Backbone as JSON Lines, residues from 0, in Angstrom:
{"i":0,"aa":"M","n":[24.88,0.23,20.62],"ca":[24.98,0.4,19.48],"c":[24.56,-1.57,18.86]}
{"i":1,"aa":"P","n":[25.78,-2.73,19.67],"ca":[24.63,-3.36,19.33],"c":[23.34,-3.78,19.9]}
{"i":2,"aa":"G","n":[23.07,-2.9,20.71],"ca":[21.4,-3.6,21.1],"c":[20.78,-3.07,19.61]}
{"i":3,"aa":"I","n":[20.94,-2.09,19.27],"ca":[20.59,-1.27,18.14],"c":[20.14,-2.2,17.2]}
{"i":4,"aa":"M","n":[21.69,-3.14,16.92],"ca":[21.36,-4.33,16.07],"c":[20.58,-4.94,15.69]}
{"i":5,"aa":"N","n":[20.45,-5.29,17.35],"ca":[20.21,-6.66,17.39],"c":[18.72,-6.81,17.56]}
{"i":6,"aa":"A","n":[18.06,-5.51,17.67],"ca":[16.49,-5.08,17.53],"c":[16.29,-5.33,16.17]}
{"i":7,"aa":"K","n":[16.62,-4.37,15.17],"ca":[16.71,-4.34,14.01],"c":[16.7,-5.85,13.49]}
{"i":8,"aa":"C","n":[17.98,-6.54,14.12],"ca":[17.58,-8.07,13.15],"c":[16.16,-8.89,13.58]}
{"i":9,"aa":"A","n":[15.86,-8.55,14.7],"ca":[14.67,-9.25,15.62],"c":[13.75,-8.99,14.34]}
{"i":10,"aa":"F","n":[13.67,-7.44,14.43],"ca":[12.34,-6.89,13.46],"c":[12.01,-7.66,12.54]}
{"i":11,"aa":"W","n":[12.92,-7.66,11.7],"ca":[12.49,-8.43,10.19],"c":[12.74,-9.6,10.08]}
{"i":12,"aa":"A","n":[13.32,-10.47,11.05],"ca":[13.32,-11.97,11.33],"c":[11.99,-11.92,12.02]}
{"i":13,"aa":"V","n":[11.09,-11.76,12.55],"ca":[9.61,-11.83,13.0],"c":[9.15,-11.36,11.58]}
{"i":14,"aa":"L","n":[9.28,-10.3,11.54],"ca":[8.26,-9.66,9.81],"c":[8.4,-10.78,9.23]}
{"i":15,"aa":"S","n":[9.39,-11.44,8.14],"ca":[9.79,-12.52,7.98],"c":[8.9,-13.77,8.14]}
{"i":16,"aa":"L","n":[8.83,-14.24,9.25],"ca":[8.18,-15.45,9.88],"c":[6.7,-15.45,10.28]}
{"i":17,"aa":"S","n":[6.26,-13.31,10.33],"ca":[4.46,-13.12,10.32],"c":[4.18,-13.63,9.48]}
{"i":18,"aa":"L","n":[4.71,-12.92,8.1],"ca":[4.14,-12.82,6.81],"c":[4.03,-14.03,6.13]}
{"i":19,"aa":"L","n":[4.95,-15.5,6.46],"ca":[4.65,-16.42,6.72],"c":[3.58,-16.86,7.35]}
{"i":20,"aa":"L","n":[3.54,-16.88,7.99],"ca":[2.36,-17.68,8.88],"c":[0.9,-16.87,8.46]}
{"i":21,"aa":"L","n":[0.89,-15.6,7.92],"ca":[-0.67,-14.85,8.08],"c":[-1.07,-15.53,6.28]}
{"i":22,"aa":"S","n":[-1.5,-16.99,5.97],"ca":[-1.59,-17.21,4.86],"c":[-3.45,-16.67,4.57]}
{"i":23,"aa":"S","n":[-4.08,-16.15,5.76],"ca":[-5.13,-15.9,4.98],"c":[-5.84,-14.31,5.3]}
{"i":24,"aa":"C","n":[-4.56,-13.3,5.22],"ca":[-4.74,-12.36,5.3],"c":[-3.87,-11.75,4.04]}
{"i":25,"aa":"E","n":[-4.01,-10.58,3.9],"ca":[-2.7,-10.19,3.21],"c":[-1.32,-10.12,3.15]}
{"i":26,"aa":"V","n":[-1.1,-10.74,2.53],"ca":[1.03,-10.82,2.68],"c":[1.68,-10.99,1.73]}
{"i":27,"aa":"V","n":[2.72,-11.12,1.6],"ca":[4.12,-10.88,0.89],"c":[4.56,-12.05,0.54]}
{"i":28,"aa":"S","n":[4.42,-12.04,-0.86],"ca":[4.35,-13.88,-1.58],"c":[5.68,-14.37,-1.55]}
{"i":29,"aa":"N","n":[6.66,-13.05,-1.92],"ca":[8.14,-13.39,-2.32],"c":[8.85,-12.84,-1.2]}
{"i":30,"aa":"L","n":[9.55,-13.26,-0.56],"ca":[10.75,-13.3,0.49],"c":[11.96,-12.5,0.37]}
{"i":31,"aa":"T","n":[12.18,-11.47,-0.74],"ca":[13.08,-11.51,-1.45],"c":[13.6,-10.27,-0.98]}
{"i":32,"aa":"D","n":[14.37,-9.39,-0.29],"ca":[14.86,-8.86,0.26],"c":[15.63,-7.68,-1.15]}
{"i":33,"aa":"V","n":[14.63,-6.44,-1.19],"ca":[15.51,-5.75,-1.96],"c":[15.93,-4.76,-2.0]}
{"i":34,"aa":"S","n":[16.39,-4.2,-0.61],"ca":[17.57,-3.18,-0.36],"c":[16.34,-1.83,0.52]}
{"i":35,"aa":"V","n":[17.16,-0.88,0.14],"ca":[16.51,0.77,0.65],"c":[15.81,0.98,-0.54]}
{"i":36,"aa":"K","n":[14.98,2.13,-0.51],"ca":[14.14,2.53,-1.69],"c":[15.1,3.23,-2.37]}
{"i":37,"aa":"A","n":[15.18,3.07,-4.17],"ca":[16.05,3.76,-4.65],"c":[15.38,5.3,-4.97]}
{"i":38,"aa":"P","n":[16.11,6.49,-5.76],"ca":[15.64,7.8,-6.36],"c":[14.62,7.48,-7.03]}
{"i":39,"aa":"S","n":[14.84,6.3,-8.34],"ca":[13.55,6.43,-9.13],"c":[13.85,4.87,-9.45]}
{"i":40,"aa":"Q","n":[12.79,4.43,-10.29],"ca":[12.11,3.46,-10.46],"c":[11.71,3.59,-11.95]}
{"i":41,"aa":"P","n":[12.06,2.4,-13.11],"ca":[11.27,2.27,-14.23],"c":[9.48,1.92,-13.84]}
{"i":42,"aa":"Q","n":[9.08,2.28,-15.15],"ca":[7.63,1.88,-14.72],"c":[7.74,0.27,-14.56]}
{"i":43,"aa":"E","n":[6.8,-0.46,-13.47],"ca":[6.26,-1.59,-13.51],"c":[4.84,-1.95,-13.68]}
{"i":44,"aa":"T","n":[4.26,-2.73,-14.3],"ca":[2.83,-3.43,-14.44],"c":[2.51,-4.23,-13.29]}
{"i":45,"aa":"Y","n":[2.14,-4.41,-12.14],"ca":[1.65,-5.28,-11.35],"c":[0.1,-5.88,-11.83]}
{"i":46,"aa":"T","n":[0.3,-6.88,-11.58],"ca":[-0.68,-7.77,-12.03],"c":[-1.08,-8.57,-10.98]}
{"i":47,"aa":"I","n":[-3.17,-8.75,-11.18],"ca":[-3.56,-9.32,-9.72],"c":[-4.14,-10.0,-10.07]}
{"i":48,"aa":"R","n":[-4.32,-11.48,-10.38],"ca":[-4.58,-12.49,-11.11],"c":[-6.26,-12.32,-10.62]}
{"i":49,"aa":"K","n":[-7.2,-13.04,-11.62],"ca":[-8.33,-13.84,-11.09],"c":[-8.61,-14.45,-10.07]}
{"i":50,"aa":"N","n":[-9.79,-14.09,-9.15],"ca":[-9.34,-15.21,-7.68],"c":[-8.02,-15.43,-6.77]}
{"i":51,"aa":"E","n":[-7.47,-14.15,-7.4],"ca":[-6.3,-13.87,-6.13],"c":[-6.56,-12.43,-5.64]}
{"i":52,"aa":"H","n":[-5.48,-12.34,-4.75],"ca":[-5.96,-11.28,-3.76],"c":[-4.01,-10.12,-3.89]}
{"i":53,"aa":"N","n":[-2.96,-10.95,-4.21],"ca":[-2.16,-10.44,-3.99],"c":[-1.41,-9.87,-5.75]}
{"i":54,"aa":"S","n":[-0.85,-9.1,-5.9],"ca":[0.45,-8.66,-6.89],"c":[1.52,-9.41,-6.53]}
{"i":55,"aa":"A","n":[2.44,-10.02,-8.12],"ca":[3.62,-10.11,-7.11],"c":[4.82,-9.03,-6.78]}
{"i":56,"aa":"N","n":[5.07,-9.83,-5.58],"ca":[6.14,-8.91,-4.97],"c":[7.07,-9.34,-4.05]}
{"i":57,"aa":"K","n":[7.67,-8.28,-3.74],"ca":[8.61,-8.91,-2.55],"c":[8.63,-8.07,-1.37]}
{"i":58,"aa":"I","n":[9.65,-8.88,-0.09],"ca":[9.48,-7.61,0.67],"c":[10.76,-6.78,0.24]}
{"i":59,"aa":"R","n":[10.41,-5.6,0.83],"ca":[11.29,-4.37,0.45],"c":[11.87,-3.59,1.46]}
{"i":60,"aa":"K","n":[12.7,-3.22,1.99],"ca":[13.0,-2.15,3.53],"c":[12.86,-1.1,2.62]}
{"i":61,"aa":"L","n":[12.49,0.04,3.17],"ca":[12.72,1.72,3.33],"c":[12.84,1.82,3.99]}
{"i":62,"aa":"A","n":[13.33,3.43,3.46],"ca":[14.33,4.55,4.63],"c":[13.93,5.48,4.1]}
{"i":63,"aa":"T","n":[12.71,5.85,4.5],"ca":[12.26,7.03,3.5],"c":[10.95,7.95,4.29]}
{"i":64,"aa":"S","n":[11.3,9.19,4.35],"ca":[9.73,9.96,4.73],"c":[8.97,9.84,3.82]}
{"i":65,"aa":"T","n":[9.26,10.21,2.59],"ca":[8.3,10.62,1.35],"c":[8.24,9.48,0.21]}
{"i":66,"aa":"L","n":[6.77,9.24,-0.05],"ca":[6.7,7.94,-1.2],"c":[5.97,8.79,-2.37]}
{"i":67,"aa":"R","n":[6.63,8.39,-2.92],"ca":[5.85,9.43,-4.96],"c":[6.13,8.69,-5.87]}
{"i":68,"aa":"F","n":[5.05,8.82,-6.17],"ca":[4.7,7.26,-7.8],"c":[3.58,8.28,-8.58]}
{"i":69,"aa":"E","n":[3.91,7.62,-9.44],"ca":[2.92,7.85,-10.66],"c":[1.94,6.54,-10.62]}
{"i":70,"aa":"A","n":[0.76,6.84,-11.03],"ca":[-0.02,5.54,-11.3],"c":[-0.97,5.51,-12.19]}
{"i":71,"aa":"V","n":[-1.66,4.25,-13.18],"ca":[-2.11,4.56,-13.66],"c":[-3.33,3.09,-14.31]}
{"i":72,"aa":"F","n":[-4.3,3.5,-13.66],"ca":[-5.46,2.46,-13.79],"c":[-5.85,2.36,-15.16]}
{"i":73,"aa":"D","n":[-6.36,1.28,-15.88],"ca":[-6.43,1.22,-16.79],"c":[-8.17,0.03,-17.12]}
{"i":74,"aa":"S","n":[-9.15,0.0,-17.7],"ca":[-10.18,-0.11,-17.61],"c":[-10.53,-1.65,-16.97]}
{"i":75,"aa":"S","n":[-9.49,-2.68,-16.63],"ca":[-9.94,-3.88,-15.46],"c":[-9.72,-3.3,-14.24]}
{"i":76,"aa":"A","n":[-9.91,-2.01,-13.97],"ca":[-10.17,-1.79,-12.47],"c":[-11.6,-1.4,-12.34]}
{"i":77,"aa":"V","n":[-12.29,-1.32,-14.06],"ca":[-14.16,-1.52,-13.03],"c":[-14.49,-3.01,-12.88]}
{"i":78,"aa":"Y","n":[-14.98,-3.18,-11.98],"ca":[-15.28,-4.52,-11.48],"c":[-16.33,-4.45,-10.39]}
{"i":79,"aa":"E","n":[-17.37,-5.35,-10.23],"ca":[-18.47,-5.99,-9.85],"c":[-18.56,-6.95,-8.34]}
{"i":80,"aa":"T","n":[-18.65,-6.35,-7.4],"ca":[-18.3,-7.78,-6.6],"c":[-19.87,-8.4,-6.46]}
{"i":81,"aa":"V","n":[-19.41,-9.8,-5.92],"ca":[-20.65,-10.8,-6.02],"c":[-21.47,-10.36,-5.13]}
{"i":82,"aa":"D","n":[-21.14,-9.75,-4.03],"ca":[-21.44,-9.67,-2.81],"c":[-22.31,-7.88,-2.91]}
{"i":83,"aa":"P","n":[-22.85,-7.19,-3.19],"ca":[-22.91,-5.68,-3.49],"c":[-22.92,-4.98,-1.86]}
{"i":84,"aa":"A","n":[-22.72,-5.47,-0.87],"ca":[-21.98,-4.89,0.01],"c":[-20.49,-4.65,0.18]}
{"i":85,"aa":"N","n":[-19.73,-5.31,-0.47],"ca":[-18.57,-5.37,-0.93],"c":[-17.73,-4.56,-1.87]}
{"i":86,"aa":"Q","n":[-18.74,-3.91,-2.53],"ca":[-18.2,-2.95,-3.23],"c":[-18.3,-1.61,-2.54]}
{"i":87,"aa":"A","n":[-18.15,-1.7,-1.62],"ca":[-17.36,-0.36,-0.67],"c":[-16.26,-0.74,-0.13]}
{"i":88,"aa":"D","n":[-15.72,-1.67,-0.65],"ca":[-14.08,-2.67,0.06],"c":[-13.08,-1.47,-0.58]}
{"i":89,"aa":"I","n":[-11.95,-1.55,0.36],"ca":[-11.07,-0.5,-0.01],"c":[-10.13,-1.48,-0.72]}
{"i":90,"aa":"N","n":[-9.62,-1.67,-2.09],"ca":[-8.16,-2.33,-2.45],"c":[-7.25,-1.36,-2.48]}
{"i":91,"aa":"K","n":[-6.17,-2.05,-1.79],"ca":[-4.87,-1.19,-1.67],"c":[-4.11,-0.92,-2.98]}
{"i":92,"aa":"L","n":[-3.39,0.25,-3.01],"ca":[-2.38,0.25,-4.0],"c":[-1.08,0.31,-3.55]}
{"i":93,"aa":"Y","n":[-0.24,1.07,-3.11],"ca":[1.01,1.57,-2.77],"c":[0.94,2.07,-1.45]}
{"i":94,"aa":"G","n":[2.32,1.88,-0.48],"ca":[2.57,2.41,0.61],"c":[3.75,1.66,1.1]}
{"i":95,"aa":"L","n":[3.07,1.86,2.62],"ca":[4.3,1.26,3.37],"c":[3.96,1.08,4.84]}
{"i":96,"aa":"S","n":[4.39,0.07,5.55],"ca":[4.39,-0.32,6.83],"c":[5.32,0.95,7.78]}
{"i":97,"aa":"D","n":[5.43,0.78,8.73],"ca":[5.68,1.78,9.5],"c":[5.61,1.81,11.39]}
{"i":98,"aa":"C","n":[6.35,2.39,11.98],"ca":[7.03,2.81,13.35],"c":[7.08,1.22,13.25]}
{"i":99,"aa":"G","n":[8.07,0.7,12.57],"ca":[8.84,-0.78,13.6],"c":[7.76,-1.59,13.75]}
{"i":100,"aa":"S","n":[6.55,-1.8,12.75],"ca":[5.87,-2.2,13.03],"c":[5.3,-3.51,11.92]}
{"i":101,"aa":"L","n":[4.36,-4.39,12.02],"ca":[3.81,-5.38,10.38],"c":[2.67,-3.95,10.56]}
{"i":102,"aa":"H","n":[1.89,-4.15,9.03],"ca":[1.6,-2.83,8.3],"c":[0.23,-3.52,9.11]}
{"i":103,"aa":"Q","n":[-0.39,-4.45,9.68],"ca":[-1.83,-4.25,10.03],"c":[-1.83,-3.55,11.5]}
{"i":104,"aa":"Q","n":[-0.31,-3.47,12.22],"ca":[-0.63,-2.66,13.16],"c":[-0.18,-0.92,13.21]}
{"i":105,"aa":"N","n":[0.62,-0.82,11.73],"ca":[0.59,0.28,11.42],"c":[1.52,0.75,10.23]}
{"i":106,"aa":"S","n":[0.58,1.16,9.49],"ca":[1.0,1.05,8.11],"c":[0.24,2.53,7.05]}
{"i":107,"aa":"A","n":[0.73,2.96,6.22],"ca":[-0.01,4.05,5.36],"c":[0.02,3.27,3.88]}
{"i":108,"aa":"R","n":[-1.46,3.63,3.21],"ca":[-1.25,3.46,1.73],"c":[-2.67,4.16,1.01]}
{"i":109,"aa":"F","n":[-2.26,4.62,-0.08],"ca":[-3.38,5.01,-1.3],"c":[-4.11,3.3,-0.87]}
{"i":110,"aa":"G","n":[-5.83,3.54,-1.31],"ca":[-6.64,2.73,-1.38],"c":[-7.61,3.12,-2.45]}
{"i":111,"aa":"W","n":[-7.73,1.97,-3.1],"ca":[-8.62,2.27,-4.13],"c":[-9.77,1.33,-3.87]}
{"i":112,"aa":"R","n":[-11.13,1.85,-5.1],"ca":[-12.76,1.01,-5.36],"c":[-12.73,1.82,-6.82]}
{"i":113,"aa":"W","n":[-13.54,0.42,-6.97],"ca":[-14.36,1.3,-7.73],"c":[-15.99,1.27,-7.5]}
{"i":114,"aa":"Y","n":[-16.76,2.69,-7.36],"ca":[-17.62,2.69,-6.55],"c":[-18.49,3.77,-7.17]}
{"i":115,"aa":"N","n":[-19.7,3.81,-7.55],"ca":[-20.76,4.83,-8.1],"c":[-20.1,5.12,-9.34]}
{"i":116,"aa":"N","n":[-19.66,4.4,-9.71],"ca":[-19.49,4.21,-11.53],"c":[-18.26,5.5,-11.27]}
{"i":117,"aa":"R","n":[-17.04,5.18,-10.72],"ca":[-16.16,5.81,-10.67],"c":[-14.93,5.59,-9.89]}
{"i":118,"aa":"L","n":[-13.72,5.56,-10.25],"ca":[-11.98,4.95,-9.35],"c":[-12.26,5.94,-8.5]}
{"i":119,"aa":"E","n":[-12.22,5.69,-7.1],"ca":[-11.96,6.26,-6.18],"c":[-10.88,6.14,-5.38]}
{"i":120,"aa":"I","n":[-9.87,7.29,-4.65],"ca":[-8.75,6.81,-4.74],"c":[-9.07,7.57,-2.54]}
{"i":121,"aa":"H","n":[-8.44,6.34,-2.07],"ca":[-8.24,6.97,-0.2],"c":[-6.61,6.71,0.07]}
{"i":122,"aa":"A","n":[-6.96,7.17,1.54],"ca":[-5.94,7.43,2.46],"c":[-6.51,6.1,3.11]}
{"i":123,"aa":"Y","n":[-5.66,5.12,3.25],"ca":[-6.12,4.12,4.41],"c":[-5.04,3.6,5.43]}
{"i":124,"aa":"T","n":[-5.08,3.6,6.45],"ca":[-4.12,3.41,7.22],"c":[-4.5,2.37,8.86]}
{"i":125,"aa":"Y","n":[-3.68,1.98,9.43],"ca":[-3.61,1.17,10.24],"c":[-2.91,2.07,11.57]}
{"i":126,"aa":"N","n":[-3.35,2.37,12.56],"ca":[-2.8,3.36,13.43],"c":[-3.12,2.12,14.88]}
{"i":127,"aa":"N","n":[-2.0,1.74,15.35],"ca":[-1.89,1.09,16.29],"c":[-3.16,0.04,16.53]}
{"i":128,"aa":"S","n":[-3.63,-0.5,15.24],"ca":[-3.91,-1.64,14.55],"c":[-5.8,-1.49,14.36]}
{"i":129,"aa":"T","n":[-5.64,0.14,14.52],"ca":[-6.93,0.38,14.39],"c":[-7.19,1.08,13.13]}
{"i":130,"aa":"R","n":[-7.96,0.37,11.74],"ca":[-7.88,0.6,10.45],"c":[-8.85,1.85,10.02]}
{"i":131,"aa":"K","n":[-8.53,2.95,9.34],"ca":[-9.06,4.51,8.48],"c":[-8.95,4.42,7.35]}
{"i":132,"aa":"S","n":[-9.72,5.07,6.35],"ca":[-9.81,5.2,5.41],"c":[-10.55,6.91,4.87]}
{"i":133,"aa":"V","n":[-9.82,7.61,4.5],"ca":[-10.37,8.82,4.11],"c":[-10.55,8.84,2.68]}
{"i":134,"aa":"F","n":[-11.6,9.21,2.11],"ca":[-11.54,9.56,0.48],"c":[-10.88,11.19,0.19]}
{"i":135,"aa":"I","n":[-9.56,10.79,-0.92],"ca":[-9.02,11.5,-1.34],"c":[-9.77,12.3,-2.86]}
{"i":136,"aa":"A","n":[-9.95,11.68,-3.88],"ca":[-10.21,12.25,-4.84],"c":[-10.68,10.87,-6.22]}
{"i":137,"aa":"A","n":[-11.17,11.56,-6.54],"ca":[-11.45,9.99,-8.19],"c":[-11.02,10.44,-9.32]}
{"i":138,"aa":"V","n":[-10.32,9.6,-9.75],"ca":[-8.93,9.71,-11.03],"c":[-9.96,8.98,-12.0]}
{"i":139,"aa":"E","n":[-9.4,10.0,-13.25],"ca":[-9.81,9.14,-14.62],"c":[-8.91,7.47,-14.99]}
{"i":140,"aa":"L","n":[-9.49,6.68,-15.73],"ca":[-8.66,5.46,-16.14],"c":[-8.14,6.18,-17.78]}
{"i":141,"aa":"G","n":[-7.23,5.08,-17.15],"ca":[-6.47,5.59,-18.96],"c":[-5.07,6.72,-18.42]}
{"i":142,"aa":"K","n":[-5.38,7.48,-17.34],"ca":[-3.89,8.84,-17.13],"c":[-3.5,8.79,-16.01]}
{"i":143,"aa":"P","n":[-2.55,9.25,-16.19],"ca":[-1.42,9.37,-14.84],"c":[-1.82,10.07,-13.87]}
{"i":144,"aa":"F","n":[-1.71,9.64,-13.07],"ca":[-1.44,10.92,-11.95],"c":[-0.67,10.57,-10.72]}
{"i":145,"aa":"V","n":[-0.11,11.91,-9.84],"ca":[0.88,11.45,-9.21],"c":[0.07,11.06,-7.94]}
{"i":146,"aa":"Y","n":[0.85,10.33,-7.06],"ca":[0.35,10.13,-6.03],"c":[2.15,10.55,-4.63]}
{"i":147,"aa":"E","n":[1.57,11.55,-3.38],"ca":[2.76,11.45,-2.79],"c":[2.02,11.47,-1.25]}
{"i":148,"aa":"L","n":[2.92,10.46,-0.73],"ca":[2.49,10.21,0.88],"c":[3.97,10.74,1.5]}
{"i":149,"aa":"A","n":[3.5,11.84,2.72],"ca":[4.56,12.16,3.52],"c":[4.61,11.7,4.61]}
{"i":150,"aa":"L","n":[5.36,11.33,5.31],"ca":[5.33,10.6,6.92],"c":[6.0,12.06,7.88]}
{"i":151,"aa":"K","n":[4.71,12.79,8.38],"ca":[5.61,13.39,9.34],"c":[4.99,12.99,10.69]}
{"i":152,"aa":"D","n":[5.74,14.12,11.82],"ca":[5.48,13.56,13.32],"c":[4.32,13.77,13.66]}
{"i":153,"aa":"G","n":[3.78,12.59,13.84],"ca":[2.34,11.97,14.19],"c":[1.21,12.24,12.82]}
{"i":154,"aa":"S","n":[1.82,12.44,11.76],"ca":[0.74,12.39,10.78],"c":[1.45,11.83,9.67]}
{"i":155,"aa":"Y","n":[-0.18,11.34,8.73],"ca":[0.84,11.53,7.51],"c":[-0.14,12.36,6.34]}
{"i":156,"aa":"V","n":[0.27,13.28,5.18],"ca":[-0.3,13.4,4.56],"c":[-0.28,12.96,3.01]}
{"i":157,"aa":"F","n":[-1.28,12.57,2.72],"ca":[-1.83,12.25,1.12],"c":[-2.19,12.77,0.58]}
{"i":158,"aa":"T","n":[-1.45,13.19,-0.91],"ca":[-1.69,14.05,-2.04],"c":[-1.86,13.23,-3.18]}
{"i":159,"aa":"V","n":[-2.92,13.81,-4.01],"ca":[-3.34,12.82,-4.81],"c":[-3.94,14.41,-6.05]}
{"i":160,"aa":"D","n":[-2.97,14.91,-7.28],"ca":[-3.96,15.3,-8.21],"c":[-3.87,16.92,-7.43]}
{"i":161,"aa":"E","n":[-3.38,17.73,-6.77],"ca":[-3.45,18.91,-5.25],"c":[-4.38,18.63,-4.81]}
{"i":162,"aa":"K","n":[-5.21,17.15,-4.28],"ca":[-6.42,17.31,-3.31],"c":[-5.33,16.66,-2.02]}
{"i":163,"aa":"Q","n":[-5.56,16.79,-1.17],"ca":[-4.72,16.74,0.23],"c":[-5.35,15.84,1.34]}
{"i":164,"aa":"V","n":[-5.33,15.45,2.4],"ca":[-5.61,14.48,3.35],"c":[-4.72,14.23,4.22]}
{"i":165,"aa":"S","n":[-4.73,14.95,5.48],"ca":[-3.78,14.37,6.7],"c":[-4.45,13.45,7.74]}
{"i":166,"aa":"V","n":[-3.56,12.23,7.78],"ca":[-4.48,11.7,8.85],"c":[-3.31,11.04,10.17]}
{"i":167,"aa":"P","n":[-4.14,10.73,11.12],"ca":[-3.1,10.85,12.05],"c":[-1.91,9.23,12.1]}
{"i":168,"aa":"R","n":[-0.89,9.71,12.76],"ca":[0.06,8.87,12.63],"c":[0.62,8.29,14.13]}
{"i":169,"aa":"A","n":[0.53,6.84,14.41],"ca":[1.24,6.82,16.07],"c":[2.5,7.13,16.4]}
{"i":170,"aa":"C","n":[3.7,7.4,15.0],"ca":[4.98,7.3,15.35],"c":[5.55,8.67,14.94]}
{"i":171,"aa":"S","n":[6.35,9.15,15.01],"ca":[7.66,10.36,14.56],"c":[8.63,9.66,14.15]}
{"i":172,"aa":"G","n":[9.4,11.0,13.11],"ca":[10.97,10.3,12.46],"c":[11.03,9.25,11.83]}
{"i":173,"aa":"L","n":[12.03,8.83,11.31],"ca":[12.21,7.74,10.28],"c":[11.93,6.57,10.81]}
{"i":174,"aa":"M","n":[11.55,5.82,10.74],"ca":[11.33,3.85,11.24],"c":[11.66,2.77,10.1]}
{"i":175,"aa":"D","n":[11.56,1.62,11.13],"ca":[12.04,0.75,9.66],"c":[10.23,0.38,9.44]}
{"i":176,"aa":"S","n":[10.79,0.16,7.95],"ca":[9.4,-0.05,7.37],"c":[9.74,-0.83,6.29]}
{"i":177,"aa":"Y","n":[8.65,-1.43,5.7],"ca":[8.52,-2.22,4.4],"c":[7.61,-1.74,3.15]}
{"i":178,"aa":"Q","n":[8.12,-2.15,2.09],"ca":[6.95,-1.69,0.87],"c":[5.65,-2.46,0.88]}
{"i":179,"aa":"L","n":[4.87,-1.61,0.57],"ca":[3.3,-3.09,0.43],"c":[2.65,-2.22,-1.0]}
{"i":180,"aa":"Y","n":[2.18,-3.19,-1.87],"ca":[2.27,-3.31,-2.82],"c":[0.26,-3.45,-3.25]}
{"i":181,"aa":"P","n":[0.28,-3.44,-4.58],"ca":[-1.27,-3.34,-5.01],"c":[-1.64,-4.98,-4.13]}
{"i":182,"aa":"Y","n":[-3.12,-4.74,-4.18],"ca":[-3.91,-5.45,-3.28],"c":[-5.16,-5.74,-3.75]}
{"i":183,"aa":"F","n":[-5.94,-6.67,-3.81],"ca":[-7.27,-6.44,-4.3],"c":[-7.99,-7.2,-2.94]}
{"i":184,"aa":"G","n":[-8.96,-6.06,-2.18],"ca":[-9.87,-6.67,-1.14],"c":[-9.61,-6.12,-0.03]}
{"i":185,"aa":"G","n":[-10.33,-6.15,1.19],"ca":[-11.63,-6.88,0.98],"c":[-11.77,-8.32,1.44]}
{"i":186,"aa":"D","n":[-12.88,-8.29,0.99],"ca":[-13.2,-9.71,1.59],"c":[-13.07,-10.97,-0.11]}
{"i":187,"aa":"E","n":[-13.16,-9.74,-0.69],"ca":[-13.73,-11.0,-2.16],"c":[-12.09,-11.05,-2.73]}
{"i":188,"aa":"A","n":[-11.72,-12.06,-3.5],"ca":[-10.87,-11.59,-4.38],"c":[-11.11,-10.56,-5.57]}
{"i":189,"aa":"A","n":[-10.02,-10.95,-5.84],"ca":[-10.06,-10.09,-7.72],"c":[-10.92,-11.24,-8.65]}
{"i":190,"aa":"P","n":[-11.99,-10.31,-9.24],"ca":[-13.23,-10.99,-10.13],"c":[-12.53,-11.21,-11.3]}
{"i":191,"aa":"H","n":[-11.27,-10.48,-12.16],"ca":[-10.69,-10.49,-13.04],"c":[-9.07,-10.07,-13.38]}
{"i":192,"aa":"E","n":[-8.52,-10.21,-13.97],"ca":[-7.3,-9.84,-13.98],"c":[-7.73,-8.72,-13.63]}
{"i":193,"aa":"I","n":[-6.68,-7.56,-13.05],"ca":[-6.91,-6.07,-12.69],"c":[-4.87,-6.09,-13.08]}
{"i":194,"aa":"K","n":[-4.7,-5.02,-14.24],"ca":[-2.9,-3.99,-14.14],"c":[-3.04,-2.94,-13.59]}
{"i":195,"aa":"I","n":[-2.3,-2.73,-13.14],"ca":[-1.56,-1.21,-12.61],"c":[-0.47,-0.74,-13.12]}
{"i":196,"aa":"R","n":[-0.27,0.34,-13.4],"ca":[1.21,0.63,-13.76],"c":[1.38,1.71,-12.57]}
{"i":197,"aa":"I","n":[3.0,1.28,-12.03],"ca":[3.06,2.24,-11.46],"c":[5.11,2.94,-11.77]}
{"i":198,"aa":"K","n":[4.92,4.04,-11.51],"ca":[6.54,4.61,-11.74],"c":[7.06,5.31,-10.88]}
{"i":199,"aa":"E","n":[7.92,4.66,-9.7],"ca":[7.99,5.5,-8.53],"c":[8.86,6.74,-9.14]}
{"i":200,"aa":"L","n":[8.64,8.02,-8.22],"ca":[9.23,9.46,-8.34],"c":[10.14,9.75,-7.36]}
{"i":201,"aa":"P","n":[11.2,10.5,-7.93],"ca":[12.28,11.14,-6.7],"c":[11.46,11.92,-5.89]}
């Protein structure tokens, strides 16, 4: 038991230090611990400011095998990148790290992009540091949709509006993880202020 506790303490210590050092990558900007996932939270608006990548967020430890939430994108999700080649880049909506590692090693998130004149939702994962994205569905602006991410043994199951995809997972069971919040990019920062409303569901 002492060995397990020491390993967990070491994981969170390494995580906090690593996030502070990764200044050029997607990082969590506020190192406030917000405990384990609550059954339900009120709706929260996440704002990504112009010329930035991150929304205001915290490190939040999770202990869950399912993440369910409702999200609403407004017209601020419509954008055009400076470099047309970057229009296909996947932005991040919501998800979690996995396998007791940093999120650029193992993680699962819903991704989004404004592409071909529609808002696309993707499954976006890192599996042993290999990145993968899979299209799930296109969603309407201004309309709430329910998103569910289930962590299975060896796979992630992403569901949006009854459309479902499965993506390989590098581990099994309930693992140490932390919340991942809305993020713009990709190579480019947000071209204007972007607001996304998210309500966690039980």
